[in-house]
matplotlib code that plots the C-alpha trace (Angstrom):
import matplotlib.pyplot as plt

x = [139.4, 139.5, 143.3, 144.0, 142.9, 145.1, 148.1, 147.5, 146.9, 149.9, 152.0, 150.6, 151.4, 155.2, 155.7, 155.4, 152.3, 153.9, 155.1, 159.3, 160.4, 160.8, 164.1, 164.0, 166.7, 165.8, 165.5, 163.3, 161.2, 160.8, 160.0, 157.2, 155.9, 155.5, 153.6, 151.2, 150.5, 147.2, 147.9, 150.1, 148.6, 145.8, 148.1, 148.8, 145.2, 145.0, 147.2, 145.2, 142.1, 143.5, 144.8, 140.6, 140.3, 143.4, 140.9, 137.9, 139.7, 140.1, 137.9, 139.8, 138.0, 134.6, 131.4, 129.3, 125.6, 123.5, 119.3, 116.2, 112.5, 108.9, 105.9, 103.4, 100.3, 100.3, 97.9, 98.4, 97.8, 94.9, 94.4, 91.6, 91.7, 89.5, 87.0, 88.0, 84.3, 82.7, 80.3, 82.1, 82.7, 86.7, 88.2, 90.1, 93.5, 96.0, 99.7, 102.4, 105.5, 107.6, 107.2, 106.7, 110.0, 113.2, 116.9, 119.8, 123.6, 124.8, 128.8, 129.8, 133.5, 134.4, 136.7, 137.5, 136.7, 139.3, 141.7, 139.1, 139.3, 143.4, 144.0, 141.4, 143.5, 146.7, 145.1, 144.2, 148.0, 148.8, 146.5, 148.1, 151.2, 150.1, 148.8, 152.2, 154.1, 151.5, 152.5, 156.2, 155.5, 154.0, 156.4, 158.7, 156.5, 156.0, 160.3, 160.6, 158.2, 159.7, 163.2, 161.7, 159.9, 162.5, 165.5, 162.8, 162.7, 166.6, 167.0, 164.8, 166.3, 169.8, 168.0, 166.2, 169.7, 170.6, 168.3, 168.8, 172.8, 171.1, 168.9, 171.9, 174.3, 171.7, 170.6, 174.3, 175.1, 171.7, 173.2, 176.6, 175.1, 173.1, 175.7, 178.0, 175.0, 174.4, 178.1, 177.8, 179.9, 177.1, 174.7, 170.7, 170.7, 172.8, 170.9, 167.6, 169.2, 170.8, 167.4, 165.3, 167.7, 167.2, 163.4, 164.0, 165.5, 162.4, 159.9, 162.4, 162.6, 159.2, 158.2, 161.0, 159.6, 156.0, 157.1, 159.3, 156.2, 154.1, 156.3, 156.8, 153.0, 153.3, 155.8, 153.5, 151.1, 152.7, 154.4, 151.1, 152.1, 150.1, 150.4, 151.2, 154.2, 157.4, 160.0, 163.6, 165.3, 168.6, 171.9, 173.4, 172.4, 175.8, 176.8, 179.4, 180.2, 178.4, 179.5, 177.3, 177.3, 174.3, 174.1, 174.3, 171.4, 168.9, 169.2, 168.1, 165.2, 164.1, 164.1, 163.0, 160.7, 157.3, 155.3, 156.9, 156.7, 153.1, 152.4, 154.3, 151.9, 149.2, 150.1, 150.5, 147.0, 145.4, 146.9, 145.0, 142.2, 143.0, 142.7, 140.0, 137.9, 139.4, 138.1, 134.7, 134.2, 135.1, 132.7, 132.9, 132.7, 132.0, 131.2, 128.1, 126.9, 123.8, 122.5, 119.0, 116.5, 112.7, 110.1, 106.3, 107.7, 110.5, 111.8, 115.4, 115.0, 116.4, 113.7, 111.6, 113.5, 113.9, 117.6, 118.8, 122.0, 122.9, 126.2, 126.2, 128.7, 127.6, 128.4, 128.0, 128.8, 127.1, 127.2, 125.8, 126.3, 126.1, 128.5, 129.9, 133.0, 134.3, 133.9, 135.7, 138.8, 139.2, 138.8, 141.7, 143.7, 143.3, 143.9, 147.1, 148.4, 147.4, 149.2, 152.5, 152.3, 152.3, 154.7, 156.9, 155.9, 156.8, 159.9, 160.9, 160.0, 162.1, 165.3, 164.2, 164.1, 167.2, 169.4, 168.0, 168.5, 172.4, 173.1, 171.3, 173.3, 176.7, 175.5, 174.3, 177.6, 179.2, 176.9, 177.8, 181.4, 180.6, 178.3, 180.9, 183.4, 180.9, 179.6, 183.2, 184.1, 181.3, 182.0, 184.9, 183.4, 181.3, 184.4, 186.1, 182.9, 182.5, 186.1, 186.1, 182.7, 184.2, 187.0, 184.7, 185.7, 182.4, 178.9, 176.4, 174.9, 177.9, 177.9, 174.3, 174.7, 178.1, 175.3, 172.7, 175.4, 176.5, 172.3, 172.2, 175.1, 173.7, 170.7, 172.3, 174.1, 171.0, 169.0, 171.8, 172.2, 168.3, 168.3, 171.3, 169.6, 166.4, 167.6, 169.3, 166.7, 164.4, 167.1, 166.9, 163.5, 163.5, 166.3, 165.8, 169.4, 171.0, 173.5, 175.6, 176.1, 173.9, 170.5, 167.3]
y = [10.2, 13.8, 12.6, 11.4, 14.9, 16.3, 14.3, 15.2, 19.0, 18.9, 16.9, 19.6, 22.4, 20.9, 21.1, 16.9, 17.0, 19.6, 18.7, 18.7, 21.7, 20.8, 21.5, 22.3, 23.5, 25.3, 21.7, 20.5, 23.4, 23.1, 19.1, 20.0, 22.6, 20.5, 17.8, 20.0, 23.2, 23.1, 25.3, 22.7, 19.7, 21.1, 21.6, 17.8, 16.9, 19.4, 16.8, 14.2, 16.2, 16.7, 13.3, 11.9, 14.9, 13.3, 10.0, 11.9, 13.4, 9.5, 10.6, 7.9, 5.0, 3.8, 4.8, 1.6, 2.1, -0.3, 0.8, -1.2, -0.5, -1.5, -0.4, 0.1, 1.5, 2.4, 3.6, 0.8, 2.2, 1.4, 0.8, -0.1, -3.2, -3.0, -6.0, -8.3, -9.1, -5.6, -4.0, -5.7, -3.5, -2.7, -4.6, -2.3, -3.9, -2.8, -2.1, -3.0, -2.1, -2.5, -5.4, -5.0, -5.7, -3.8, -3.8, -2.4, -2.0, 0.4, 1.3, 4.5, 5.1, 8.4, 8.1, 11.5, 14.8, 17.4, 17.6, 18.4, 15.0, 14.7, 18.5, 18.7, 15.3, 17.7, 20.5, 17.7, 16.7, 20.3, 20.9, 18.2, 19.9, 22.8, 20.9, 19.9, 22.9, 24.8, 22.0, 22.7, 26.7, 26.2, 23.8, 26.8, 29.5, 27.2, 26.9, 30.6, 31.6, 29.1, 30.3, 33.7, 33.2, 31.1, 33.6, 36.7, 34.9, 34.0, 38.1, 39.0, 36.8, 38.4, 41.5, 41.0, 40.2, 43.7, 45.1, 43.6, 44.8, 47.9, 48.1, 46.1, 49.3, 51.8, 50.2, 50.0, 53.4, 54.7, 52.5, 54.2, 58.1, 57.6, 56.6, 59.3, 61.9, 60.1, 61.1, 64.6, 63.7, 64.2, 66.9, 66.4, 66.8, 63.8, 61.4, 62.4, 62.0, 58.8, 58.0, 58.7, 56.9, 53.9, 54.3, 55.0, 51.5, 49.6, 50.1, 48.6, 45.2, 45.1, 45.5, 42.9, 40.5, 40.9, 40.6, 37.7, 36.1, 36.6, 35.5, 32.6, 31.7, 32.4, 29.9, 27.4, 27.8, 27.5, 24.1, 22.8, 23.0, 23.5, 27.0, 25.6, 24.0, 25.2, 25.6, 26.2, 27.2, 25.5, 26.7, 30.3, 32.7, 33.2, 34.2, 33.6, 34.9, 33.6, 32.7, 34.8, 35.0, 37.4, 35.7, 32.1, 33.5, 35.7, 32.2, 29.9, 32.6, 32.6, 28.6, 27.6, 30.2, 28.7, 31.4, 31.9, 28.0, 27.7, 30.9, 29.2, 26.0, 28.1, 29.5, 26.0, 25.4, 29.0, 27.2, 24.0, 26.0, 27.6, 24.6, 23.5, 26.4, 26.0, 22.6, 23.1, 24.1, 20.5, 17.5, 14.5, 11.1, 8.3, 4.8, 3.7, -0.1, -0.9, -4.4, -5.1, -7.9, -7.2, -9.8, -9.5, -11.5, -11.3, -14.9, -15.9, -17.8, -17.6, -18.7, -15.7, -12.7, -11.5, -9.4, -7.1, -5.1, -2.3, -0.3, 2.7, 5.5, 8.8, 12.6, 16.0, 18.9, 22.3, 24.3, 27.6, 28.7, 32.1, 34.4, 31.9, 30.5, 33.0, 35.2, 32.0, 32.3, 36.2, 35.7, 32.8, 35.2, 38.0, 35.8, 34.2, 38.2, 39.1, 35.9, 36.5, 40.1, 38.5, 36.0, 39.1, 41.5, 38.4, 38.2, 41.6, 41.9, 38.1, 39.7, 43.1, 41.1, 38.9, 41.8, 43.6, 40.2, 40.1, 43.8, 43.3, 40.2, 42.0, 45.2, 43.5, 41.6, 45.0, 46.0, 43.0, 43.7, 47.2, 46.4, 43.9, 46.8, 49.5, 47.3, 46.7, 50.0, 51.3, 48.7, 50.3, 54.2, 52.8, 51.8, 54.8, 57.3, 55.3, 56.2, 59.4, 60.3, 59.2, 61.3, 64.3, 64.8, 64.4, 65.1, 62.4, 63.0, 62.2, 58.8, 58.0, 59.0, 55.9, 53.4, 54.7, 54.4, 50.9, 49.6, 51.4, 49.4, 46.4, 47.0, 48.0, 44.6, 42.1, 44.0, 43.6, 39.9, 39.5, 41.1, 39.3, 35.8, 36.5, 38.0, 34.6, 32.3, 34.7, 34.3, 30.9, 30.4, 33.0, 30.5, 27.5, 27.9, 26.8, 29.2, 27.1, 24.6, 22.5, 23.6, 23.7]
z = [60.9, 62.3, 63.1, 59.7, 58.0, 60.7, 59.7, 56.1, 56.8, 58.6, 55.9, 53.2, 55.3, 55.9, 52.1, 51.6, 50.0, 46.9, 44.0, 43.6, 41.5, 38.2, 36.6, 33.1, 30.3, 27.0, 25.3, 27.4, 27.6, 24.2, 24.0, 26.4, 24.8, 21.2, 23.4, 24.9, 23.0, 22.0, 18.4, 17.6, 18.3, 16.5, 13.3, 13.6, 13.1, 10.3, 8.7, 9.1, 7.7, 4.4, 4.1, 4.7, 1.8, -0.4, -0.4, -1.3, -4.4, -5.9, -8.6, -11.3, -9.7, -10.5, -8.5, -8.0, -6.7, -5.5, -5.5, -5.0, -4.7, -4.1, -5.5, -3.2, -5.6, -9.6, -12.2, -15.0, -18.6, -20.6, -24.3, -26.4, -28.9, -31.8, -31.9, -35.0, -35.6, -37.3, -35.2, -32.1, -28.6, -28.2, -25.6, -22.8, -21.9, -19.2, -19.6, -16.7, -17.9, -14.1, -12.1, -8.3, -6.9, -8.4, -8.3, -9.7, -9.7, -11.5, -12.2, -13.8, -14.8, -16.0, -19.2, -20.1, -17.8, -19.7, -16.4, -13.9, -11.9, -12.2, -11.4, -8.5, -6.8, -7.6, -5.7, -2.7, -2.7, -2.2, 0.5, 1.9, 1.6, 2.8, 5.9, 6.3, 6.0, 8.3, 10.9, 10.2, 10.9, 14.0, 15.6, 14.6, 16.0, 19.3, 19.5, 19.1, 21.4, 24.4, 23.9, 23.9, 27.6, 28.4, 27.7, 29.1, 32.7, 32.8, 31.8, 34.4, 37.0, 36.6, 36.3, 39.7, 41.1, 39.9, 41.4, 44.5, 44.5, 43.7, 46.9, 49.0, 48.1, 48.4, 51.9, 53.2, 51.9, 53.8, 56.9, 56.2, 56.2, 58.9, 61.0, 59.8, 60.8, 64.2, 64.6, 63.2, 59.7, 57.7, 57.0, 56.6, 53.3, 53.2, 54.8, 52.8, 49.8, 50.8, 52.0, 48.7, 46.8, 48.9, 48.3, 44.5, 44.1, 46.0, 43.1, 40.7, 42.9, 42.8, 39.4, 38.1, 40.5, 39.5, 35.6, 36.5, 38.2, 35.4, 32.6, 35.1, 34.7, 31.0, 30.6, 32.6, 30.6, 27.2, 28.5, 29.7, 33.0, 36.5, 37.8, 40.9, 39.8, 40.8, 37.7, 37.7, 34.7, 34.6, 32.1, 31.9, 29.0, 27.8, 24.0, 21.6, 18.7, 15.1, 12.0, 9.8, 5.8, 4.4, 1.0, 2.5, 5.2, 2.3, -0.1, 3.1, 3.7, 0.1, 0.0, 3.8, 5.0, 5.6, 4.7, 1.1, 0.6, 1.5, -0.9, -4.1, -3.5, -3.4, -6.9, -7.4, -6.8, -8.5, -11.6, -11.3, -10.6, -13.9, -16.1, -14.3, -15.3, -18.6, -18.9, -18.0, -22.1, -23.1, -22.8, -19.9, -21.4, -18.6, -19.6, -17.5, -17.0, -15.4, -14.3, -13.3, -11.5, -11.4, -10.0, -8.8, -5.8, -3.2, -3.2, -3.5, -6.4, -9.6, -12.1, -10.1, -11.5, -14.9, -15.1, -17.9, -18.5, -20.6, -21.0, -22.4, -23.1, -21.5, -22.3, -20.9, -22.6, -21.6, -24.4, -22.8, -19.1, -19.4, -18.3, -15.6, -17.2, -18.5, -15.2, -13.5, -15.8, -15.5, -11.7, -11.5, -13.9, -11.3, -8.4, -10.3, -10.4, -6.6, -5.6, -7.7, -6.1, -2.6, -3.3, -4.5, -1.7, 0.9, -0.7, -0.4, 3.3, 4.2, 2.7, 4.6, 7.9, 6.9, 6.5, 9.6, 11.9, 10.3, 11.3, 14.7, 15.4, 14.6, 16.5, 19.8, 20.0, 20.2, 22.6, 24.9, 24.5, 25.1, 28.2, 29.9, 29.7, 31.2, 34.1, 34.9, 35.0, 36.7, 39.6, 39.9, 39.7, 42.5, 44.4, 44.2, 44.8, 48.6, 49.1, 47.9, 49.9, 53.1, 52.1, 51.4, 48.4, 46.3, 46.9, 48.1, 44.8, 42.7, 45.2, 44.0, 40.4, 40.6, 41.7, 39.4, 36.7, 38.0, 37.7, 34.3, 33.0, 34.0, 32.4, 29.1, 29.4, 29.9, 27.1, 24.6, 25.9, 25.5, 21.8, 20.8, 21.6, 20.4, 16.8, 16.7, 17.3, 14.8, 12.3, 12.3, 11.7, 8.9, 6.9, 8.3, 9.1, 12.3, 13.1, 15.6, 12.3, 10.1, 8.8, 11.9]

ax = plt.figure().add_subplot(projection="3d")
ax.plot(x, y, z, "-o")
ax.set_aspect("equal")
plt.show()
């Protein structure tokens, strides 16, 4: 037994027991998140909840009730019957109006309610549509969050590579300066500056490594993967120019933005609630049919039971309810105005966000072009600076500055690339339009 345990531990140590690395594209990551994300799953369950609520709003159908009772004890009414003989004593008699066993079956069919049942049903339908819209919005949020996390990790991997290249340059430069110092060709000051430059780069590498590890863990949790699972992101975060039409983006956002659609449905619900409130001023009519059977003995024989039925038209009309109905009408009117203002406010905010995203995409595209040129120029600057330093034409400070300039150019390029992709993803969610062509 001990040998088996030892072999298993040895295999685990050699890596045979570990899970194989998982290669993920951004689309595969989105599929995993949609399948495993708890928030999105909750929004899907909410649709089922409101389907059942819609079934509860079927007030058009009749309501049938079966009831039964057995009298355990009762006090009978007693009356005195005068004697038919002059001077005789009256006779006492007990009256019994109900038999011991009673069963009744009643059906109530609403005939007219002033629209209360109809508009309650319409609001239940709107609730179901709202749940579906929230599920759609949750799906869009999940996709956007996965894209942000995925792109962020890809940028950090490239950023880590840039800082590692800077570390390699600084390390190589320090080694060269130290060799020159030992040969008497470089000063103590140059050696100290080269060592400080090397020390300054190391914290950046550690910082990006920590951020990258944290971001990977966040992505795993978002996708429902175990923290120990190794994940390798596939696909290169490149770029291409997208064709943008501001008018189409504005129109798409006003028509397709989920939050606006939800507010418009809430507006319709308030309109229906206002109609329901006004309907309280009119009477309700119902058709009531009752069938009853009574007997003194519980025996399943038809002749043992007395039956009767009644069919009636019922009416209820609350004449005075204090200030309740008028106050409800006033509240619904105020709520309708608030909702109208909310729709208008969100519409203005949507226009502003679309304008901002539209301009951000155009600006970041130009920043990417400029960033590529800056990186190329900085690389050439480093090459010239290294040659110039070897010839004694520049100082160590200028050489270190060229290294820093190259790292800064790479960071600016990567930041522009990240901002470009995030702006596209956010604008796609906002407008419901796939900027690569088609509808999202």
